[in-house]
N, C-alpha and C positions, 0 to 999 in steps of 0.2 A: 354710218347707220346706227341708230339708237336701238339697242336690244330690247325687245318686248319682254315684259315680266310674265314669262310663259306659265308658270305655276299659278299665278294670280288670274291670268286670262282663263285657264282651264277651270279653275274653281268658279269664277264668275259665270262662265258658260253653263256649267252644270246646274248652278242655282237658277239661272235665267230660263233655261229649257224646262227645268222641273216646274217653275212657276207658270210658264206659258203653255206647256203641253203636259199637264199632270197625268193625263190618260191618253186621249187621242185628239187629233184635229178633226172634230166631228163634221165640220163643214166640208173640208176637202174629201174626207172619207165617204160622205153621202153623195157627193157629186162625181167622184172618180174612183170607182171600186177597183180599177186595174191600173197598172203603170201607164203614165201619159207622158211621152217624151216632150221636152220643152227646152227652151234656151232663154236665159234671163241675163240682163245687164244692170249693174248698179251704176247710176249716172249722177254726176254732180249737177246741181241746179243753181250753183253760185260759185264764185271764186273761193277756194278754201285751201287749207293745209290738211292733207290726208292724215288721219290718225284712227286707229282701231281696225285697220284692214286685216291685220293678223288675227284679231278676234273674230271678225266676220268670216274669214276663211275657215278658221277652226270650228265656228258654229255650223256652217254647212257640212263640214266633214263629220262633225259629231252626230248630225241628223242622218246622214247617208254618205258613207265612205265611197260609194260608187260615183258620186257627182264629180264631174270634170270641171276644174276651176282654172281659169286663165286670168292672171293678175296683170292689170294694165297700169297701175300706179302703185308705188311703194309708200309705206308709212313714212311721213316726213316730207314727201314731195308735194308740190303745189298742183292743183287741178283747177281747171276753169269750167264755167258753165257749159254743160253738154259733154264734158269728158267722161269716158267709161272708166271706172275704177276696177271693176271686176266682172268677169263673165262666168256664168254657171250653166253647165249643160247636164241633162239627165232627167230623172223622173220629176215631172212638174209638181207632183204631190210633195216630194221632199223639199223642193225649193220653197213652196208655199209654207211649209212647217217652219222652216228656218228664217224666213224673210224678216219677220218683225224683230226678232232677237238680234239678227245680224245688223239690221239697219239701226236699231237702238244703240248698239255699240259704236257704229260708224258715225252716226249723227252727233251723239253726245261728245265723243272724244275728238272728232274733227272740229266741233265747235270750240272746244277748249284750245286745241292747237291753233286754230285760226285766230282766236282772240289774243292768245299769247303772242303770235307773230305781229299782230297789230300794235301791241304794247312795245315789243322789241323794235319795231320799225319807227315808232314814235320817239324813241330816245337815241336813235342812231346818231353817231358822232360824239356821244358822251361815254366816258369809261364807267358805265354803271351796269349792273346785272338786274334783270327782272326775275324776281323769285315768287314762287307760290307759297301757300300756307297749308295748315292742317284743316282748312275749311272745305272738307271733302265729303262725298256721300259715304256712309258706312259700307264697308265691304269693297269699295271701288277706289280706295286711295291710290294704290299702286298703279292702276290703269289711268286715273286722272293725272297723276304726276308724270307718268310716261308721256301722256299727251302734251303736257307743258314742255317737256324737254324736246319733243318733236317740233313744237312751235318756236323753239329757240330760247326758252326760258331755263331757269335753274331751279332745282328742288331745294326747298328749305328743309326743315326736319321731317323725316318720315313718320316719326312717332315721338312720344314723350321720352323715350329711351335714348334719343339720338343727340341731345344737347340740352343745356340749361338755358331756359328762357324765363326770366323773372318778369312776370306781368303785373298789372295793377292789382289783381286780387291776391297775388302772393304778398304784395306790399301791404294790402289791407289787413292781412293777418298779422302784420308786424307793426300795426298802428300805434302801439305803446312804446315802440322803440324810437329813439332819437335818430334822425337821419336814416330812415329805413332803406333808402336806395343804397347808400354806402354800406350800411350794415349787411343788407342782403347780398351784395356783391362779394364782400369779404368772407361772409359765411359760405357762400357757394364756392368761392375759389378754394377755401380751406378743405371743403368736403367733396369737391367734384372729382369724378374719375380722372385719371391721367389723360391729358391731351384733349379734354372736353372744354370747348369754349363756353364762356359765361356771357350770355346776352341779357341785357336789361332794358326794359321798356320805360321810357321817360316822357314826361309831358311838359317840361319847362327847362329853361336854361339853368336854373338852380339845380334841378335834378341831374343835368348833364355834369355839372361840377361834382356832385356827389358820386356819380357813376365813375368819373375819372379818379376820384379819391379812393373808390373801392376797386380800382384796377379791372374794370369790365373789359372784356375782349371786344365786344360788339355792343354799341349803344344804339338802340332803336328809338328813333324820334317819332313819336305817335301823334297823329293829327296836328301837325305843325304846318304853318304856311311856308312857302318857299323862302320868304325873307327870314323867318326864324330858323329854318334849316340852314340857311347860309351862315347865319350868326353862329349856330351850333358847330358847324364844320370848322369855322375859324377858331372857335374855342378849343375844340378837340385836338386840332393841329396834328392829325396823323397818329395820335396816341391810342386810338381805338378805331376799328372799322365802323363806319357810319351807315346805318340802315334807316330808311323812312317807311312808314306804313300809315294806313288809316285814311280813308276817303280818296284813294288814288284812282283816277279816272283817265280815260284817253285824252280828255281836255286839259288835265293839269299835269300829266306825268312828265311831259318834256320840261316844264318849268321846274318841277321837282328835280329832274336830272341835272338841269343847269345850276342848281344850288349846290352841287358838289358831293352828294352822298356816293358811297360805294355800291349800295344795293337798295332796290326798291321792292318791297313785298306787296303783292296784290291778291287779296282774297278772292276778288271777282273772277280771276282766271278759272277757278274750279267751282265756285258757288253760284256764279251768275252768267256763265258763258251761254249764249244762245245756241241751240242745236243747229248744226249745219243742215242745209236743205239738200237731201239726196232722195232718189227714188229707185225702185226696182221695176224695170220694164220686162214683162214676161210674154212670151208668145210660144205657141205650139211649134215643135220641130217637125219639119216636113219629113216624111219617110221617103227614102230614096226609091225611085222607080225601078221596077224589076223588068 
């Protein structure tokens, strides 16, 4: 069971509810001036990996602590079209107030987890990890990266503080330096905090040689073909961890995995995952006969 980032979920819910209900739900208030008992179910409308259920549950609780919630699927579990993920009973007005925010979390995060699972399934049989990136929505990074792990992926850096990654624009600032890749790696190794890996992004086999000379811990092969990746892996010979990134899709990820890298990072997991299709079905709750 992957632990949800509780503090980040609570903060995201506060902001989302403040955004969606800055004062009152004027539609529901105008139609239903008094409590209206109801029961609702959140139902999957496609095959998916559930992510964000903890956020949905806390959203309903934040709106109305008296709502009775019955969880039918856990975060990280698979669901099929027609499966009920969550049942909510109580005042229908409260359910309506929380509906959009709860579904937004579930649809977005389940979409990320589902896409991640598709990438992981695509490279099954190869000893390679699927990683995310920092290409996340501001304020939602912890939740999006949680969804990646629920889908079977692995988190890359959470922030700029978590590791050294020398990219093309770092190297551009060193353009007056001879052998900038090697120089940058050596400088980073000399000044890095203890136990922090140095990752360098390279775009050619010549740069791979410079990265090896600079004793990089991880060499990130950017926008290379599988054939070039295979050459780079042979050149590196286990002296550094090999990562590939850039233009990775479901169509080419297995070919990339077959080329022999240790890791494949995919920005699309968080910046381009389509939202999962879910719906909230609500109906009045019948009052018991007396």
